[in-house]
KEKE-3310 file (N, C-alpha, C; in steps of 0.2 Angstrom, whole numbers, plus 5000, padded with zeros to 4 digits):
npx = (5813:5826:5832:5842:5851:5860:5874:5873:5882:5882:5871:5859:5849:5832:5827:5839:5841:5834:5828:5837:5834:5838:5839:5825:5821:5827:5822:5808:5810:5814:5803:5793:5799:5798:5784:5780:5786:5779:5766:5768:5772:5760:5752:5758:5754:5741:5739:5745:5735:5724:5730:5732:5718:5714:5722:5716:5703:5706:5712:5700:5692:5700:5700:5687:5686:5694:5687:5675:5681:5685:5673:5667:5675:5672:5659:5660:5667:5656:5647:5653:5654:5640:5637:5644:5638:5625:5628:5632:5621:5612:5617:5616:5603:5597:5602:5596:5582:5582:5583:5572:5561:5564:5562:5548:5543:5547:5539:5526:5525:5527:5516:5505:5507:5506:5492:5486:5490:5483:5470:5469:5472:5467:5460:5464:5476:5486:5487:5490:5503:5510:5510:5516:5529:5533:5532:5542:5553:5552:5554:5567:5573:5569:5575:5589:5590:5587:5597:5608:5606:5607:5614:5609:5612:5611:5609:5616:5619:5634:5642:5659:5669:5681:5692:5703:5701:5693:5701:5712:5707:5703:5715:5720:5722:5716:5711:5722:5736:5739:5750:5761:5768:5781:5788:5801:5804:5812:5806:5813:5818:5831:5843:5850:5843:5838:5827:5814:5805:5789:5778:5765:5752:5740:5734:5721:5722:5715:5704:5687:5689:5701:5711:5720:5726:5731:5730:5734:5738:5752:5763:5774:5779:5777:5770:5769:5757:5755:5743:5740:5735:5739:5749:5750:5759:5753:5759:5755:5743:5745:5743:5740:5736:5726:5725:5714:5713:5709:5714:5708:5705:5702:5704:5710:5722:5726:5742:5754:5763:5773:5771:5785:5791:5790:5790:5789:5784:5778:5767:5756:5758:5766:5780:5781:5790:5789:5793:5801:5800:5795:5781:5771:5759:5745:5736:5720:5707:5705:5706:5715:5725:5733:5747:5760:5773:5789:5800:5812:5829:5832:5829:5818:5818:5818:5815:5819:5817:5826:5830:5825:5829:5828:5832:5836:5836:5841:5843:5855:5862:5864:5855:5855:5843:5835:5819:5812:5816:5829:5844:5857:5869:5877:5878:5883:5887:5885:5888:5889:5879:5861:5853:5861:5869:5880:5881:5871:5859:5847:5839:5825:5825:5819:5806:5803:5803:5792:5778:5778:5775:5780:5792:5806:5816:5830:5838:5853:5859:5860:5869:5880:5879:5887:5891:5878:5869:5857:5845:5835:5821:5812:5798:5790:5774:5763:5747:5731)
npy = (4647:4658:4674:4685:4700:4714:4722:4738:4752:4765:4772:4784:4793:4798:4809:4816:4821:4832:4847:4863:4880:4888:4879:4877:4890:4892:4881:4885:4897:4892:4885:4895:4903:4893:4893:4906:4906:4895:4900:4912:4905:4899:4909:4914:4903:4904:4916:4913:4904:4913:4922:4912:4910:4923:4924:4914:4919:4930:4924:4918:4929:4934:4923:4923:4936:4934:4925:4932:4942:4934:4929:4941:4944:4933:4937:4948:4943:4935:4945:4951:4941:4938:4950:4951:4940:4944:4955:4948:4940:4950:4956:4946:4944:4956:4955:4943:4947:4956:4949:4941:4951:4955:4944:4943:4955:4954:4943:4947:4958:4951:4943:4951:4957:4946:4943:4954:4953:4942:4947:4958:4953:4952:4963:4976:4982:4992:4993:4980:4979:4987:4980:4969:4974:4978:4966:4959:4967:4964:4951:4949:4955:4946:4934:4937:4939:4927:4919:4925:4920:4906:4896:4894:4898:4892:4899:4899:4901:4897:4893:4894:4887:4893:4881:4882:4889:4881:4870:4875:4879:4867:4860:4867:4866:4873:4889:4894:4890:4885:4890:4888:4900:4901:4908:4909:4912:4916:4912:4915:4930:4940:4947:4958:4965:4979:4991:4999:5014:5015:5022:5033:5034:5044:5040:5039:5036:5039:5038:5038:5036:5041:5050:5060:5077:5083:5087:5077:5060:5051:5041:5029:5017:5002:4987:4973:4961:4944:4941:4952:4962:4977:4983:4997:5009:5021:5034:5047:5044:5033:5020:5004:5000:4991:4989:4985:4977:4987:4997:5003:5006:4992:4987:4990:4993:4999:5006:5005:5016:5026:5019:5014:5006:4990:4972:4957:4942:4930:4923:4929:4937:4950:4960:4974:4989:4999:5012:5007:4994:4978:4974:4961:4957:4949:4944:4940:4932:4944:4954:4963:4957:4959:4952:4944:4954:4961:4967:4979:4987:4999:5012:5008:5010:5003:4987:4971:4954:4939:4923:4918:4927:4943:4959:4974:4991:5006:5018:5023:5011:4994:4979:4962:4950:4936:4927:4926:4937:4937:4945:4944:4949:4966:4973:4984:5001:5018:5033:5046:5055:5058:5050:5039:5027:5026:5035:5030:5035:5045:5060:5070:5086:5097:5092:5087:5098:5106:5109:5097:5086:5075:5062:5053:5040:5031:5017:5008:5001:4988:4982:4979:4966:4950:4941:4944:4952:4964:4976:4989:4999:5013:5020:5035:5042:5056:5058:5066)
npz = (5788:5782:5783:5775:5777:5770:5777:5783:5779:5785:5797:5800:5810:5807:5814:5815:5803:5800:5793:5793:5799:5789:5779:5777:5773:5761:5754:5754:5747:5735:5731:5730:5720:5709:5709:5705:5692:5686:5686:5678:5666:5664:5661:5650:5641:5641:5635:5623:5618:5616:5607:5596:5593:5589:5578:5570:5568:5561:5549:5545:5541:5531:5521:5518:5512:5502:5494:5491:5483:5473:5469:5464:5454:5445:5443:5435:5424:5420:5417:5406:5397:5394:5389:5377:5370:5369:5360:5349:5345:5343:5331:5322:5322:5317:5304:5299:5301:5291:5279:5280:5279:5266:5258:5261:5256:5242:5238:5241:5232:5219:5220:5219:5206:5198:5201:5195:5182:5178:5180:5171:5159:5142:5141:5142:5134:5136:5150:5152:5146:5154:5166:5163:5161:5174:5180:5174:5179:5193:5193:5189:5201:5210:5205:5206:5220:5224:5218:5225:5237:5237:5244:5258:5275:5290:5306:5322:5340:5349:5364:5368:5380:5391:5395:5402:5414:5422:5423:5429:5442:5446:5448:5459:5477:5486:5492:5497:5508:5525:5537:5552:5563:5574:5588:5598:5615:5630:5647:5658:5664:5660:5672:5669:5660:5650:5655:5647:5646:5639:5638:5647:5658:5666:5682:5694:5712:5723:5736:5744:5757:5761:5772:5772:5773:5762:5745:5737:5733:5738:5730:5733:5731:5720:5714:5703:5702:5698:5692:5685:5692:5702:5716:5726:5736:5747:5754:5759:5764:5772:5767:5759:5743:5731:5714:5701:5684:5677:5683:5694:5711:5721:5734:5750:5763:5780:5785:5798:5798:5787:5771:5761:5751:5743:5740:5730:5738:5737:5724:5729:5739:5748:5754:5764:5766:5780:5789:5803:5801:5793:5785:5781:5768:5762:5747:5746:5738:5731:5741:5753:5766:5781:5788:5797:5806:5804:5816:5815:5818:5812:5800:5786:5770:5758:5751:5745:5738:5737:5733:5745:5755:5763:5757:5764:5763:5772:5767:5769:5772:5767:5771:5775:5778:5785:5780:5792:5800:5805:5807:5795:5789:5788:5773:5766:5768:5768:5775:5772:5768:5770:5762:5753:5745:5737:5727:5718:5718:5710:5707:5700:5700:5695:5691:5704:5712:5707:5713:5719:5710:5702:5704:5702:5707:5706:5712:5714:5724:5727:5719:5726:5731:5731:5716:5711:5701:5701:5701:5708:5704:5708:5704:5706:5707:5709:5711:5709)
capx = (5815:5831:5833:5849:5852:5867:5876:5873:5889:5881:5865:5857:5841:5828:5827:5845:5842:5828:5830:5838:5830:5840:5836:5818:5820:5830:5817:5802:5811:5814:5796:5790:5801:5794:5777:5780:5788:5774:5761:5770:5772:5753:5749:5760:5751:5734:5740:5746:5729:5720:5733:5729:5711:5713:5725:5711:5698:5709:5712:5693:5690:5704:5698:5680:5687:5697:5681:5671:5685:5685:5666:5666:5679:5668:5653:5663:5668:5650:5644:5657:5652:5633:5637:5647:5633:5619:5629:5633:5614:5608:5620:5613:5596:5596:5603:5591:5576:5582:5582:5564:5558:5566:5558:5541:5542:5547:5534:5520:5525:5526:5509:5501:5508:5503:5485:5485:5491:5478:5464:5468:5472:5467:5455:5467:5482:5491:5488:5494:5510:5514:5510:5522:5536:5533:5533:5549:5558:5552:5557:5574:5575:5568:5580:5595:5590:5587:5604:5613:5605:5606:5616:5606:5616:5607:5613:5614:5624:5637:5647:5665:5670:5688:5693:5709:5699:5691:5707:5717:5704:5703:5722:5721:5720:5713:5713:5729:5737:5739:5756:5761:5774:5783:5792:5804:5807:5814:5802:5817:5821:5838:5844:5854:5839:5837:5820:5812:5798:5785:5772:5763:5745:5738:5728:5719:5721:5712:5697:5684:5691:5708:5710:5726:5724:5734:5726:5736:5741:5759:5764:5781:5781:5773:5772:5764:5755:5756:5737:5739:5734:5745:5749:5754:5759:5751:5763:5751:5737:5748:5739:5742:5730:5726:5722:5713:5716:5707:5718:5704:5706:5697:5705:5716:5723:5730:5748:5755:5767:5773:5774:5789:5792:5787:5793:5784:5787:5775:5763:5750:5761:5771:5783:5781:5794:5785:5796:5806:5798:5793:5774:5769:5752:5743:5730:5716:5701:5704:5706:5722:5725:5739:5750:5765:5777:5796:5802:5820:5832:5834:5824:5816:5817:5817:5816:5819:5817:5830:5832:5823:5832:5826:5837:5833:5840:5839:5845:5863:5865:5860:5856:5853:5839:5831:5812:5810:5818:5836:5850:5862:5874:5876:5882:5886:5885:5889:5885:5891:5873:5855:5851:5867:5869:5886:5880:5867:5852:5846:5832:5823:5823:5814:5800:5801:5801:5787:5772:5778:5771:5783:5799:5809:5822:5833:5843:5856:5864:5860:5875:5885:5879:5892:5888:5871:5868:5850:5844:5828:5819:5807:5795:5785:5770:5759:5741:5725)
capy = (4652:4662:4680:4688:4707:4717:4727:4746:4756:4771:4773:4790:4794:4803:4816:4820:4824:4837:4853:4869:4886:4891:4875:4879:4896:4890:4877:4889:4902:4888:4883:4901:4904:4889:4895:4911:4904:4891:4905:4916:4901:4897:4916:4914:4898:4907:4922:4910:4902:4919:4924:4907:4911:4929:4923:4910:4923:4934:4920:4917:4935:4934:4918:4925:4941:4932:4922:4938:4945:4929:4929:4948:4943:4929:4940:4953:4939:4933:4950:4952:4935:4939:4956:4948:4935:4948:4959:4944:4939:4956:4958:4941:4945:4961:4952:4938:4950:4960:4944:4939:4956:4956:4939:4944:4961:4952:4938:4951:4962:4947:4940:4956:4958:4940:4943:4960:4951:4938:4950:4962:4949:4955:4968:4983:4981:4997:4991:4973:4981:4990:4975:4964:4977:4978:4959:4957:4970:4961:4944:4950:4956:4940:4929:4940:4938:4919:4917:4927:4916:4899:4892:4897:4897:4892:4903:4897:4903:4891:4895:4891:4888:4893:4876:4883:4891:4875:4866:4879:4878:4860:4859:4870:4862:4878:4897:4895:4885:4887:4888:4891:4904:4900:4913:4907:4917:4913:4914:4918:4936:4942:4952:4964:4967:4986:4993:5005:5017:5015:5027:5034:5035:5046:5036:5042:5031:5042:5035:5043:5036:5044:5056:5065:5084:5085:5085:5072:5053:5050:5034:5028:5010:4999:4980:4970:4954:4939:4941:4958:4968:4981:4985:5003:5012:5028:5037:5053:5041:5027:5014:5000:5000:4986:4991:4979:4977:4993:5002:5005:5004:4988:4985:4994:4992:5004:5004:5009:5021:5028:5013:5017:5001:4983:4967:4951:4936:4924:4926:4932:4940:4956:4963:4982:4993:5004:5015:5003:4987:4975:4972:4956:4958:4944:4946:4934:4933:4951:4958:4964:4955:4960:4946:4945:4960:4960:4974:4980:4992:5004:5013:5004:5014:4999:4980:4966:4948:4936:4917:4916:4932:4949:4964:4980:4997:5011:5024:5023:5005:4988:4974:4956:4947:4930:4929:4926:4943:4937:4948:4939:4954:4972:4971:4990:5007:5025:5038:5053:5059:5055:5045:5039:5022:5027:5038:5027:5037:5050:5064:5075:5091:5102:5090:5086:5105:5109:5107:5090:5082:5069:5061:5047:5038:5025:5015:5002:5000:4981:4979:4977:4959:4946:4937:4945:4959:4966:4983:4991:5005:5015:5025:5038:5047:5059:5059:5069)
capz = (5783:5785:5780:5775:5775:5769:5782:5781:5781:5789:5799:5802:5812:5804:5818:5814:5796:5799:5789:5798:5797:5783:5773:5776:5770:5754:5751:5753:5742:5729:5729:5728:5713:5704:5708:5701:5685:5683:5685:5672:5660:5662:5658:5643:5637:5640:5630:5616:5616:5614:5600:5591:5591:5585:5571:5567:5566:5555:5543:5542:5537:5525:5517:5515:5508:5495:5491:5489:5477:5467:5466:5461:5447:5441:5441:5430:5418:5417:5413:5400:5392:5392:5384:5370:5368:5367:5354:5343:5344:5340:5325:5317:5322:5312:5297:5298:5300:5284:5274:5281:5276:5259:5255:5262:5251:5235:5238:5241:5226:5214:5220:5217:5199:5195:5201:5191:5175:5177:5180:5165:5153:5136:5141:5141:5131:5139:5157:5152:5144:5161:5171:5160:5162:5181:5182:5172:5184:5199:5192:5190:5208:5214:5203:5209:5227:5226:5217:5230:5244:5234:5249:5264:5281:5297:5311:5330:5344:5353:5369:5368:5386:5392:5399:5406:5420:5426:5424:5434:5448:5448:5451:5466:5483:5490:5491:5499:5513:5532:5540:5558:5565:5581:5591:5604:5620:5637:5652:5663:5663:5662:5677:5666:5654:5651:5656:5643:5646:5632:5639:5654:5659:5673:5685:5701:5716:5729:5738:5748:5765:5762:5777:5771:5772:5756:5739:5732:5735:5737:5728:5733:5729:5715:5713:5699:5704:5692:5688:5681:5696:5704:5722:5727:5743:5747:5760:5762:5768:5776:5765:5753:5739:5726:5708:5696:5678:5674:5687:5699:5717:5723:5740:5753:5771:5783:5788:5805:5797:5780:5767:5756:5746:5744:5735:5730:5741:5734:5720:5732:5746:5747:5760:5763:5771:5784:5795:5805:5801:5787:5785:5776:5766:5757:5743:5747:5735:5729:5747:5756:5772:5784:5791:5802:5805:5806:5818:5814:5822:5808:5795:5781:5764:5752:5752:5740:5740:5732:5735:5752:5759:5762:5757:5766:5763:5776:5764:5770:5772:5764:5776:5773:5783:5783:5780:5799:5803:5808:5803:5792:5790:5785:5767:5763:5771:5766:5779:5770:5767:5773:5758:5749:5740:5734:5721:5714:5719:5706:5707:5695:5705:5692:5692:5711:5716:5704:5716:5721:5706:5700:5707:5700:5710:5704:5717:5712:5729:5727:5716:5730:5732:5727:5711:5711:5698:5700:5704:5710:5701:5711:5700:5710:5704:5714:5708:5713)
cpx = (5821:5832:5840:5848:5859:5868:5876:5879:5888:5873:5863:5850:5838:5828:5834:5846:5837:5832:5831:5834:5832:5839:5829:5817:5822:5824:5810:5804:5811:5807:5792:5792:5798:5787:5776:5781:5782:5767:5762:5770:5764:5750:5751:5756:5744:5734:5741:5739:5724:5723:5732:5722:5710:5716:5720:5706:5700:5710:5705:5691:5694:5702:5691:5681:5690:5691:5677:5674:5684:5678:5664:5670:5675:5662:5655:5664:5661:5646:5647:5655:5645:5633:5639:5641:5628:5621:5630:5625:5610:5611:5616:5606:5593:5597:5598:5584:5576:5580:5574:5560:5559:5562:5550:5539:5541:5541:5527:5520:5523:5519:5504:5501:5505:5495:5483:5485:5485:5471:5463:5468:5473:5462:5458:5474:5488:5492:5492:5501:5513:5515:5516:5529:5537:5536:5540:5555:5558:5555:5564:5577:5575:5574:5587:5595:5591:5594:5609:5612:5604:5608:5614:5610:5611:5612:5611:5620:5627:5642:5653:5668:5678:5690:5699:5707:5697:5697:5712:5714:5704:5710:5724:5719:5716:5714:5720:5731:5739:5747:5756:5768:5775:5788:5795:5806:5808:5809:5806:5820:5828:5839:5847:5849:5837:5829:5819:5805:5794:5779:5770:5756:5743:5733:5727:5718:5718:5705:5694:5686:5698:5707:5716:5723:5727:5730:5728:5738:5748:5762:5772:5783:5775:5775:5767:5763:5755:5749:5735:5738:5740:5744:5753:5754:5758:5754:5758:5745:5739:5744:5742:5736:5731:5722:5720:5715:5714:5710:5713:5705:5700:5698:5710:5716:5727:5737:5750:5760:5767:5776:5778:5789:5790:5791:5788:5788:5785:5770:5757:5752:5766:5774:5784:5785:5791:5790:5802:5804:5796:5786:5773:5761:5751:5737:5726:5709:5700:5704:5713:5721:5732:5741:5755:5770:5785:5799:5810:5822:5835:5828:5824:5814:5816:5818:5815:5820:5821:5832:5831:5826:5829:5832:5834:5838:5837:5840:5852:5866:5861:5861:5852:5849:5836:5823:5809:5812:5825:5841:5855:5869:5872:5881:5886:5883:5889:5885:5887:5885:5867:5853:5857:5866:5874:5885:5875:5860:5852:5839:5831:5821:5818:5807:5797:5799:5795:5780:5772:5775:5774:5790:5801:5816:5824:5839:5846:5861:5865:5866:5880:5885:5883:5888:5880:5870:5860:5850:5836:5826:5813:5804:5789:5780:5765:5753:5735:5720)
cpy = (4657:4668:4683:4695:4709:4722:4734:4749:4761:4771:4780:4790:4799:4810:4820:4823:4829:4844:4859:4874:4888:4886:4876:4885:4895:4886:4881:4894:4898:4887:4889:4903:4900:4890:4901:4910:4900:4896:4910:4912:4899:4904:4916:4909:4901:4912:4919:4907:4908:4921:4919:4909:4917:4928:4919:4914:4928:4931:4919:4923:4936:4930:4921:4931:4939:4929:4927:4941:4940:4929:4935:4947:4939:4932:4945:4949:4936:4939:4952:4947:4936:4945:4954:4944:4939:4952:4954:4942:4945:4958:4953:4942:4951:4959:4948:4941:4954:4955:4942:4945:4957:4950:4940:4950:4958:4947:4942:4955:4957:4944:4945:4957:4952:4940:4949:4957:4946:4941:4954:4958:4953:4961:4975:4981:4985:4994:4984:4974:4983:4985:4970:4967:4977:4971:4957:4960:4966:4954:4944:4951:4950:4935:4931:4938:4931:4917:4919:4923:4908:4895:4896:4894:4897:4895:4901:4900:4896:4895:4891:4892:4888:4887:4877:4885:4886:4871:4869:4878:4871:4857:4862:4866:4867:4885:4899:4890:4889:4885:4891:4894:4903:4906:4911:4913:4914:4916:4917:4925:4938:4948:4958:4967:4974:4987:4999:5007:5018:5020:5028:5036:5038:5042:5039:5036:5033:5039:5039:5042:5039:5050:5061:5072:5086:5083:5080:5065:5053:5043:5033:5021:5007:4992:4977:4963:4950:4938:4947:4964:4971:4984:4992:5005:5019:5031:5043:5050:5035:5021:5010:4999:4995:4988:4985:4981:4984:4999:5006:5002:4999:4985:4989:4992:4997:5001:5008:5015:5023:5022:5016:5012:4995:4979:4961:4946:4930:4927:4930:4936:4945:4957:4970:4984:4999:5006:5011:4995:4985:4972:4967:4957:4953:4947:4939:4935:4941:4956:4958:4962:4955:4953:4948:4951:4958:4967:4974:4986:4998:5006:5009:5008:5010:4992:4976:4959:4944:4929:4916:4921:4939:4955:4971:4986:5003:5018:5025:5016:5000:4982:4968:4952:4940:4932:4929:4932:4943:4940:4944:4944:4961:4972:4978:4996:5013:5031:5045:5058:5055:5049:5044:5033:5022:5030:5035:5029:5044:5053:5068:5081:5096:5099:5089:5093:5108:5106:5099:5085:5075:5068:5054:5045:5032:5023:5008:5000:4992:4978:4977:4969:4955:4941:4938:4952:4960:4973:4984:4997:5007:5021:5028:5043:5050:5061:5063:5063)
cpz = (5786:5780:5781:5773:5775:5775:5780:5784:5785:5791:5802:5804:5808:5807:5817:5807:5795:5797:5795:5795:5791:5777:5772:5772:5762:5750:5749:5747:5735:5726:5727:5722:5708:5703:5704:5693:5682:5681:5678:5666:5658:5659:5651:5638:5636:5635:5623:5614:5613:5607:5595:5588:5587:5578:5567:5564:5560:5549:5540:5538:5531:5519:5514:5511:5501:5491:5488:5483:5472:5464:5462:5454:5443:5439:5435:5423:5415:5414:5406:5394:5389:5388:5377:5367:5365:5360:5348:5341:5340:5333:5320:5317:5317:5305:5295:5297:5293:5279:5274:5278:5269:5256:5255:5257:5244:5234:5237:5234:5220:5214:5217:5209:5196:5195:5196:5184:5173:5176:5173:5159:5146:5135:5140:5140:5135:5146:5157:5151:5151:5166:5169:5162:5169:5183:5180:5177:5190:5199:5192:5196:5212:5212:5206:5216:5228:5224:5222:5237:5242:5240:5256:5270:5287:5302:5318:5333:5348:5358:5369:5376:5387:5397:5404:5413:5425:5428:5429:5441:5451:5451:5457:5471:5488:5488:5493:5505:5520:5535:5547:5560:5572:5582:5597:5609:5627:5642:5658:5661:5665:5667:5675:5661:5655:5651:5652:5644:5640:5633:5646:5654:5666:5676:5693:5706:5723:5730:5743:5755:5766:5767:5777:5770:5766:5751:5735:5736:5733:5736:5728:5731:5725:5715:5709:5701:5697:5689:5685:5686:5699:5711:5722:5734:5742:5754:5763:5767:5772:5774:5759:5749:5733:5720:5704:5689:5674:5678:5692:5706:5720:5730:5743:5760:5773:5786:5794:5804:5789:5776:5761:5750:5748:5739:5735:5734:5738:5729:5723:5739:5744:5754:5759:5769:5774:5790:5797:5806:5794:5789:5780:5775:5761:5753:5743:5744:5733:5735:5750:5763:5775:5788:5796:5800:5808:5809:5818:5818:5818:5803:5789:5774:5758:5754:5745:5742:5735:5736:5742:5757:5758:5762:5758:5766:5768:5773:5764:5770:5769:5769:5773:5779:5780:5783:5788:5803:5806:5804:5801:5792:5787:5779:5764:5767:5769:5770:5778:5769:5770:5769:5752:5744:5735:5727:5716:5715:5715:5707:5701:5698:5701:5692:5699:5714:5713:5707:5719:5717:5705:5703:5705:5703:5708:5708:5714:5717:5730:5723:5719:5732:5728:5723:5710:5708:5696:5703:5704:5707:5705:5706:5704:5707:5709:5710:5712:5714)
residu = (UNK:UNK:UNK:UNK:UNK:UNK:UNK:UNK:UNK:UNK:UNK:UNK:UNK:UNK:UNK:UNK:UNK:UNK:UNK:UNK:UNK:UNK:UNK:UNK:UNK:UNK:UNK:UNK:UNK:UNK:UNK:UNK:UNK:UNK:UNK:UNK:UNK:UNK:UNK:UNK:UNK:UNK:UNK:UNK:UNK:UNK:UNK:UNK:UNK:UNK:UNK:UNK:UNK:UNK:UNK:UNK:UNK:UNK:UNK:UNK:UNK:UNK:UNK:UNK:UNK:UNK:UNK:UNK:UNK:UNK:UNK:UNK:UNK:UNK:UNK:UNK:UNK:UNK:UNK:UNK:UNK:UNK:UNK:UNK:UNK:UNK:UNK:UNK:UNK:UNK:UNK:UNK:UNK:UNK:UNK:UNK:UNK:UNK:UNK:UNK:UNK:UNK:UNK:UNK:UNK:UNK:UNK:UNK:UNK:UNK:UNK:UNK:UNK:UNK:UNK:UNK:UNK:UNK:UNK:UNK:UNK:UNK:UNK:UNK:UNK:UNK:UNK:UNK:UNK:UNK:UNK:UNK:UNK:UNK:UNK:UNK:UNK:UNK:UNK:UNK:UNK:UNK:UNK:UNK:UNK:UNK:UNK:UNK:UNK:UNK:UNK:UNK:UNK:UNK:UNK:UNK:UNK:UNK:UNK:UNK:UNK:UNK:UNK:UNK:UNK:UNK:UNK:UNK:UNK:UNK:UNK:UNK:UNK:UNK:UNK:UNK:UNK:UNK:UNK:UNK:UNK:UNK:UNK:UNK:UNK:UNK:UNK:UNK:UNK:UNK:UNK:UNK:UNK:UNK:UNK:UNK:UNK:UNK:UNK:UNK:UNK:UNK:UNK:UNK:UNK:UNK:UNK:UNK:UNK:UNK:UNK:UNK:UNK:UNK:UNK:UNK:UNK:UNK:UNK:UNK:UNK:UNK:UNK:UNK:UNK:UNK:UNK:UNK:UNK:UNK:UNK:UNK:UNK:UNK:UNK:UNK:UNK:UNK:UNK:UNK:UNK:UNK:UNK:UNK:UNK:UNK:UNK:UNK:UNK:UNK:UNK:UNK:UNK:UNK:UNK:UNK:UNK:UNK:UNK:UNK:UNK:UNK:UNK:UNK:UNK:UNK:UNK:UNK:UNK:UNK:UNK:UNK:UNK:UNK:UNK:UNK:UNK:UNK:UNK:UNK:UNK:UNK:UNK:UNK:UNK:UNK:UNK:UNK:UNK:UNK:UNK:UNK:UNK:UNK:UNK:UNK:UNK:UNK:UNK:UNK:UNK:UNK:UNK:UNK:UNK:UNK:UNK:UNK:UNK:UNK:UNK:UNK:UNK:UNK:UNK:UNK:UNK:UNK:UNK:UNK:UNK:UNK:UNK:UNK:UNK:UNK:UNK:UNK:UNK:UNK:UNK:UNK:UNK:UNK:UNK:UNK:UNK:UNK:UNK:UNK:UNK:UNK:UNK:UNK:UNK:UNK:UNK:UNK:UNK:UNK:UNK:UNK:UNK:UNK:UNK:UNK:UNK:UNK:UNK:UNK:UNK:UNK:UNK:UNK:UNK:UNK:UNK:UNK:UNK:UNK:UNK:UNK:UNK:UNK:UNK:UNK:UNK:UNK:UNK:UNK:UNK:UNK:UNK:UNK)
# end
């Protein structure tokens, strides 16, 4: 047996095709992005199932309500029909009873006169004359009554059904028909989508183990998890706190410094900006678990994750790092003030100076990224 193989134009060893660190980061970032999108899509499908069930229950209520209204209308029609029947019966009943009583009266009076005539006979001519006069008068009444009723009519009741009702109902295929309404929306959020505040609810995140001498918790950063839970950074107590769907603290972990801001890395992992380092924290079975830490050479006031890279701001500059902590480059810097960002940082001094209650800072320094238009909004609330 002779085997023939075609000549390969180029041969590359598998060892030479291994992914670089940058390739690994990009692959990991792509996987994490797909995981987040799949989780969001699954959440949307589950929400759609609940919405379908709710609409089904509402339709059942509407159908039963419609049936009750139809039954009530039929009951009213039945009452009106029975009332009409009773009125017709009562009218004829009174007329027939009058005729029966008249016949009975004439019969009784004529019988009495006949007996009187037979009994008197020729014994008393005066009484016989009176009886004859009475008899002739009663005979006239009886003859007149019989002549008036020579054609006796038998009366009975008959119900004439409105067949249109049954015909209309028989032509119906139901009380209505079911349609489905679809609403298409994209699961990919636009980076330029405007964020609108629809309301605010005061929430206390203070826990008994907080050691701060201050009466308040200072919330500098917030991050929504894909399961609906929320992570917040408490600078006064140097803690990261996990809130459940009822906005109750269910887990917390201590930070080595002031945790300012954080961002989502994977569906269950965040990166927290703490003083001069980035602390990775995972959510495992509802508990916060600290992971690796990236030590940096500058302050960390804010952090964002995009396509496998970390973007860290010191307040004056914007740095780009890999997820392993390697500095890629300094993308932007403005040293004219302690916290600049080229005029993209705004404060509310009236609220901020009023007992340090509320502070809202909007930073858009990330618009310096080429071909990347996204911004970070920090909403800071201080709660008792």
